[in-house]
PLY file of the C-alpha trace (Angstrom):
ply
format ascii 1.0
element vertex 76
property float x
property float y
property float z
element edge 75
property int vertex1
property int vertex2
end_header
-39.04 -43.72 -21.72
-40.77 -40.36 -21.76
-39.46 -37.13 -23.21
-37.34 -35.17 -20.75
-37.26 -31.39 -20.33
-33.80 -31.25 -21.93
-35.03 -32.95 -25.07
-37.93 -30.50 -25.31
-35.56 -27.53 -24.90
-33.29 -28.85 -27.65
-36.24 -29.27 -30.02
-37.50 -25.78 -29.13
-34.04 -24.33 -29.80
-33.87 -26.00 -33.21
-37.35 -24.73 -34.13
-36.42 -21.16 -33.13
-33.22 -21.37 -35.18
-35.08 -22.67 -38.23
-38.07 -20.32 -38.22
-37.03 -17.34 -36.14
-38.98 -15.66 -33.37
-40.93 -13.29 -35.65
-42.33 -16.08 -37.80
-43.18 -18.16 -34.72
-45.00 -15.15 -33.23
-47.04 -14.78 -36.43
-47.88 -18.46 -36.48
-48.97 -18.28 -32.84
-51.21 -15.28 -33.41
-52.76 -16.90 -36.52
-53.41 -20.09 -34.59
-54.94 -18.13 -31.70
-57.22 -16.24 -34.09
-58.34 -19.47 -35.70
-59.14 -21.01 -32.32
-61.08 -17.90 -31.27
-63.07 -17.98 -34.50
-63.82 -21.66 -34.05
-65.01 -21.16 -30.48
-67.17 -18.18 -31.53
-68.81 -20.19 -34.31
-69.45 -23.08 -31.93
-71.08 -20.71 -29.41
-73.17 -19.11 -32.18
-74.31 -22.53 -33.34
-75.36 -23.49 -29.80
-77.37 -20.29 -29.37
-79.43 -20.88 -32.55
-82.86 -22.44 -32.18
-82.84 -26.18 -32.72
-86.21 -26.33 -34.51
-84.66 -25.89 -37.98
-86.87 -22.96 -39.06
-83.84 -20.91 -40.12
-83.01 -23.59 -42.70
-86.51 -23.53 -44.20
-86.42 -19.75 -44.61
-83.09 -19.92 -46.44
-84.37 -22.58 -48.84
-87.54 -20.61 -49.60
-85.66 -17.44 -50.52
-83.07 -19.30 -52.56
-85.75 -21.06 -54.60
-87.62 -17.85 -55.41
-84.48 -16.18 -56.76
-83.87 -18.91 -59.32
-87.54 -19.06 -60.37
-87.53 -15.41 -61.41
-84.33 -15.59 -63.47
-85.22 -15.13 -67.18
-82.02 -16.89 -68.29
-83.32 -20.19 -66.93
-86.50 -20.20 -69.04
-86.41 -22.17 -72.31
-87.03 -20.42 -75.59
-85.21 -17.19 -74.83
0 1
1 2
2 3
3 4
4 5
5 6
6 7
7 8
8 9
9 10
10 11
11 12
12 13
13 14
14 15
15 16
16 17
17 18
18 19
19 20
20 21
21 22
22 23
23 24
24 25
25 26
26 27
27 28
28 29
29 30
30 31
31 32
32 33
33 34
34 35
35 36
36 37
37 38
38 39
39 40
40 41
41 42
42 43
43 44
44 45
45 46
46 47
47 48
48 49
49 50
50 51
51 52
52 53
53 54
54 55
55 56
56 57
57 58
58 59
59 60
60 61
61 62
62 63
63 64
64 65
65 66
66 67
67 68
68 69
69 70
70 71
71 72
72 73
73 74
74 75
């Protein structure tokens, strides 16, 4: 009850007829780039320190930027 090689070839032929080889090549390269980017981000995440200090530094700098904004102060 599985899919035979002939059925796969027929489906592949229909897909090529519908989309064309150029569009399929573009889709394949876009998908490959997305997978490479995902793997790179996963490797970058694993190489970061797990102590969470990088999150504290980001929150400290973000808070100081909003404290010095004169538009946020009442009465102006």
